[in-house]
N, C-alpha and C positions, 0 to 999 in steps of 0.2 A: 343682799340679805345674807346674814351668816347662818351657820348650821342651827344654832339655838333658835333663831327667828323662824327658820323653815320648820323646825320641829314644833314650834308653838302654833304656827298656822295649820300644820297637819293635825295636831291634837284638837285645835279649835274646830276644824272642819269635821273631824270624826264626831265630836261632841254636839255640834250645833247645826250642821248642814241639813239633816233630815227634818228636824223640827222647824227650822227657819224656812225651808222650802215649802213644807206643808202649810205653814201660816201664810206665806206669800201667795201660794196657789189658791188658798181659800179667799184671799182678798183681791186677787186679780185673775189671771189665767195661767195655765202651766208654762207656756212659753215666756210670758213676762216674768213669772216667778223665777224661772231659771236665769234669765238675764239679770234680774235684781239680785239674786243670790250671788252670781258671779261678780257683779259690781261691788257688793258689800265685801266679799273676800278680797277683791282687788284692792279696795281701800285699806283693808286690814293689812295686807302685805306691804302696801306703799307706805304705811304709817308706823310699821313696827319699829323702824329705826329712827323714829322722830326724836327730837331733843328731849321732850318730856314723855316718859313712859305712860302708857295707858293702864290705869289700875285694874279696871274691869273690862278686859278685852271682849268677853262674850256680850256684856251689856252694850258696849260701844258698837260692836258688830250689829246687834239687833237695832240699835238706834240708827245706824247708817242705812240698814235695810228699810226701816220704817220711814225715814226721810225720803229715800228713793221711791218708795211706794206712794207717799203723799205727792211727790212730784209727778209720778205716773198718773195718779187720779186727776191732778190739775190739768195735765196735758190732754188727757182724754176728754175732760170737761170742755176745754177750749176747742177741741175738734168736734164736739157735739155728742160724745159718748156720755151716757148717764152714769153717775156715781150712785152710791147707796146711802140714803139718809140713815139707814140702820147702822152702817159702819160708823157714822159720826156719833150716834148714840152709844155704840160700843166703846168708842174712844173715851167719851166723857164719863162713862160709868165703870171703867176698868179699875182694878185695884192698883194702888200706888206702887207695889213691889215689882210689877212687870215692866222691865225696861222699855219694851216696845211701846206699851201704853203710856208710860211716862213721857217718852219722846213725842208721841202723837198728841198727848194732852198739852204738853208745852207748846207745840206748834199751833194747836188749835187756840190756846190761850193768847198767844201772840197775834194770831190772825184776828181774833175777836177784839183784842185791845186796839189794833190798828183800825178795824172797821168802826169801832166806837168813836175814835178820834175824827172820823170823816163825817159823822152826823152833825147836824146843826146843834148848837149848844143847848137849846131848850129840850130837844129830844134826848140828847145824851144825858142831861141831868135827870130827866124823868126816868130813863131806863136804869141809870146807876142807882137812884134812890129806891125805885120800886122793885127792880129785878135783882139787883146785886146786894144792896144793903137791907132789903126787905121792909122798907118803909111802906106804910099804907097810903092809899090815895088821900084819905082824910087827914092824916098827919102831915103829908106833904102840902096839902091845900092850906092847912093852918099855918105851916111854917112859911110858905111863900106868898100867901094871900091870893092865890089863883083859884078859880073855880075847879071843882073836881073834874068836870067834863073836859076842861082845857088840858089838864094834866093827863087824863086818860087818853085823849086824842094824840097828844105829843108822844106818849108811850107807844100807842098803836102805830103811828106813822114811823116812829123810830125803829120799832121791831120789824115793820115791813121793809124798810130800807136795809136793815141788817140781814134779814132773810134773803133779800135779793143779792146783797153784797157777798154773802157767804155761800151762795149757790155753787160757786167755783170750788168750794171746799168739799162738796159732796161727790 
């Protein structure tokens, strides 16, 4: 790392470390937050001399930290520690300008899309039509020729499977 890169990391640390640590500590615990902060800055140092320069280094740093935090939540969930459903709601409702929330929302969107592909076709089609495109039960019944109760139960079973599949995310 050359002197300019070292100066960049030092400036980035002064500008972002306290805010980033506070956010990580609110979402995890102080020790984990410190580890995640160090990991994010280590990645920043390791990638400063990459072939393609990073345009928004602060935003990239926050995204690195957010992805590391998501990995921590998943590992805790696998070990039996409970995550927070409120944290998931925060991710989905966050403004688009916050780079951390954008990274979290992107990650959640990919996870949801993957979970949808694992559903049986009938359940996936019901959820996509009713929950994503906003179609009504009646219009879907008219379009498909299926009874409303059948469509409603496909949606209900599909949502239950999604809920179970996405529990690892909380």
